[in-house]
C-alpha positions, 0 to 999 in steps of 0.5 A: 985568461982562460975562457969559461967553460963550454956548457955540453951540447944536448944529446937530443935534437933541436927540434923533433920533426922527423922518424931519425930524431925519434930514433935519436931519442930512442937512443940516448935511452937505457931501455930496461927490463923488468918482468911482466907475466911471461915476458918483459916489461920494457922501460925507457930511462933517461937522465939522472936526479929526482925521478918522474915516471910518464906513463903513455895514452891508450893505444901508445907506448913511451913515444907518447912523450918523444918531445917532452924528455929532453926537457926533462933531462935538462932539468935534472929528471930521471926520466922512466917511461915504460910501455905499459903492459899489452902495448908497445914492446911489453908483454900483455899481464895475464889476465889483465884488460883495463886500467884497473889490472895495471898498477900493481904489474907497475908498481911493482916494475917501479919498486924494482927499479926504484927501491923505495925512492919517492917519485912524481907521477905523470899520465895521458889520456887513458895512462892519466886514469892509471896513474891516479889508480897507482898513486893511490896504490902508492900513497907518499912514494908519489910525491906529485901527479899530473893528469894530461888529457885526462879522459873525464865523464859526467855532466853531459854526453861526450861527443862520439867519435868519428874514428874510421876501422883500420885493421882490415886495410892492407899496410901502405898508403890508404891504411895511413890515410885512415890513420891521418884521419883518425889522429885528426878525430881524436889526437890533434886539433891542426891538420899541420900537426898531423905530420910523418912523425905523428903517423909513425908514432900513432901507426906502429903504436895502434897495431900493437895495442893488445888491450882494445877492449878497455872501458874503464876510461868511459865511466867515472872511476877517475872521480871516484878514485881523485878524492882519495889521493892525498898528493898535490895534483896537476892537471894539462891539457889543450882547449881544443881537445875533442872530448872537452869542447863546451865542457872544460867546467867537466875536466876542472869540476872533476880534477878539483875532486882532489883534495889538494889539487893546486894546478890546472892549466888550459894550453890554447890551439892544443889537441888531446895530444898536448905533449905533442902538438904543443910541447913548448907550453906543455913543458912549461906547464909542466915544468911548474906542475912538477914545482908544486910544494910537497907539503899540505897546500 
């Protein structure tokens, strides 16, 4: 009797913990460009199936999602991740200085890549505000909206961020030490999470950020926009996210301003960059969010 066919091995590393692992994930992608001002908007694409678009956070790039791409591909999804205009390898968009200027450029690019196909939309931190504005613009082309670590204001002050300046320090151990400190102050809750991979991603990304004067994330623009989103909405964050400590009720109250908010998941022990710090728990929560029925809730 012939043996049953063996499942093909995943092209991704079993765990993503080193810079070589990061390079292997990127090597599995298809690099696509769409026009952006005088240059290109750079996309990375993996897999095939129902599309999901992931938007990175401020001072980020596609690699904010490096530990989550394999699970989405394994679930049979087409994964599309841009370096948003002004970040990573993408050109800056003329005249765009904050989140509200990005949706037209992303909308045009997504239409180029997907035509009129609908897609799920996931945004992290600053990208969650961009995703909310983009979902309002795209209407029913967005099937589901998932907000990851959305920066929530209102009902009291956000604790001040104790971040140290780094641009005046030469590249090397001294600058790396500042990046490590800032990762602990803003992005990651546990010291063991601030590994060489986190440092490599953060250091490379923040040095390519050309939209550093953005301020809309510190306003209530998300709260103003969510009531107009007529698609299923979910939110995921870490319980140790520095912006939610003692304010979790504010975050939940805000995301539930969306008329069809169905899933709110808080992941124990994780900080702001929850999808990197707790990838297994995050991937499970995201799978639940992406399974939300798209009919009336």
